[in-house]
C-alpha positions as CSV (number, residue, x, y, z in Angstrom):
1,M,-63.7,-155.6,-63.3
2,S,-64.0,-156.1,-59.5
3,S,-64.6,-153.6,-56.9
4,E,-61.4,-154.1,-55.6
5,D,-59.7,-153.3,-59.0
6,A,-61.9,-150.3,-59.4
7,D,-60.8,-149.2,-55.4
8,A,-57.1,-149.6,-56.6
9,D,-57.6,-147.7,-59.8
10,D,-59.2,-144.8,-58.0
11,A,-56.6,-144.9,-55.0
12,E,-54.0,-144.7,-57.9
13,A,-55.4,-141.7,-59.6
14,H,-56.0,-139.9,-56.3
15,V,-52.3,-140.4,-55.6
16,R,-51.3,-139.2,-59.3
17,G,-53.5,-136.3,-58.8
18,V,-52.1,-135.4,-55.4
19,S,-48.4,-135.7,-56.7
20,V,-48.9,-133.7,-59.8
21,T,-50.8,-130.9,-57.7
22,T,-47.7,-130.8,-55.2
23,V,-45.2,-130.8,-57.7
24,A,-47.0,-127.9,-59.5
25,T,-47.5,-125.8,-56.5
26,L,-44.2,-126.2,-55.2
27,S,-42.5,-125.3,-58.6
28,G,-44.6,-122.2,-58.9
29,L,-43.6,-121.3,-55.2
30,A,-39.9,-121.8,-56.1
31,G,-40.5,-119.9,-59.3
32,G,-41.8,-117.1,-57.3
33,I,-38.8,-116.9,-55.0
34,V,-36.3,-117.3,-57.8
35,A,-37.7,-114.5,-59.7
36,D,-37.7,-112.4,-56.6
37,L,-34.0,-113.1,-56.5
38,V,-33.0,-112.7,-60.0
39,A,-35.5,-110.1,-61.4
40,T,-35.1,-106.3,-60.8
41,G,-38.4,-105.8,-60.3
42,A,-42.1,-106.4,-61.5
43,K,-41.5,-105.3,-65.0
44,D,-38.1,-107.3,-65.4
45,P,-38.8,-110.3,-68.1
46,T,-36.6,-112.4,-66.0
47,G,-39.4,-113.0,-63.7
48,V,-41.5,-114.5,-66.4
49,A,-38.6,-116.5,-67.5
50,T,-38.4,-118.0,-64.0
51,L,-42.2,-119.2,-64.3
52,F,-41.3,-121.0,-67.7
53,A,-38.4,-122.5,-66.5
54,A,-40.5,-123.7,-63.4
55,I,-42.9,-125.1,-65.8
56,L,-40.3,-126.9,-67.6
57,V,-38.6,-128.6,-65.0
58,Q,-41.5,-130.5,-63.9
59,V,-41.6,-132.9,-66.6
60,P,-38.4,-134.5,-65.7
61,I,-39.2,-134.4,-62.0
62,L,-42.4,-136.1,-62.8
63,R,-41.1,-138.7,-65.0
64,V,-38.4,-139.6,-62.1
65,M,-41.3,-139.9,-59.8
66,G,-42.5,-142.9,-62.3
67,Y,-45.4,-140.9,-64.3
68,Q,-46.0,-141.5,-67.9
69,I,-46.0,-138.0,-69.3
70,E,-46.6,-139.1,-72.7
71,T,-50.3,-140.3,-71.5
72,F,-51.1,-136.7,-70.4
73,D,-53.4,-134.7,-72.3
74,T,-54.1,-130.9,-72.8
75,K,-56.2,-130.7,-69.6
76,D,-53.3,-132.1,-67.7
77,Y,-50.7,-129.7,-69.2
78,L,-53.2,-126.9,-68.8
79,Y,-53.7,-127.9,-65.2
80,I,-50.1,-127.9,-64.5
81,G,-49.4,-124.5,-66.2
82,F,-51.9,-122.9,-64.3
83,M,-51.2,-124.2,-60.9
84,T,-47.6,-123.3,-61.4
85,F,-48.6,-119.8,-62.8
86,A,-51.1,-119.0,-59.8
87,L,-48.3,-119.9,-57.0
88,W,-45.8,-118.2,-58.8
89,F,-47.7,-115.1,-59.3
90,L,-48.9,-114.9,-55.5
91,S,-45.6,-115.5,-53.8
92,W,-43.6,-113.1,-56.4
93,S,-46.5,-110.6,-55.6
94,I,-45.9,-111.0,-51.9
95,L,-42.4,-110.8,-51.9
96,L,-42.5,-107.7,-54.5
97,T,-44.6,-106.1,-51.9
98,A,-43.0,-107.0,-48.6
99,S,-40.6,-104.3,-48.8
100,L,-43.3,-101.7,-48.7
């Protein structure tokens, strides 16, 4: 493999990583906002349901973007789940305490 092929593969992997991270963080942020709109409080399980919906909605989005979801391994799914959870938790926490 030539160095140009290796550079192209590295660039493609970088774009894939940035795209997956962007989709995961935006989904988590949207999930936190939706949780604030539909849940009655911090103990309402509807807020957690929005987290799971935000994680599940990413599969079709990534397919539309042209990524092979079938090639994802466990590490990729854990990364997507964690990033979505982190942004969902932070955004919903901020929105829950904003009215105090």
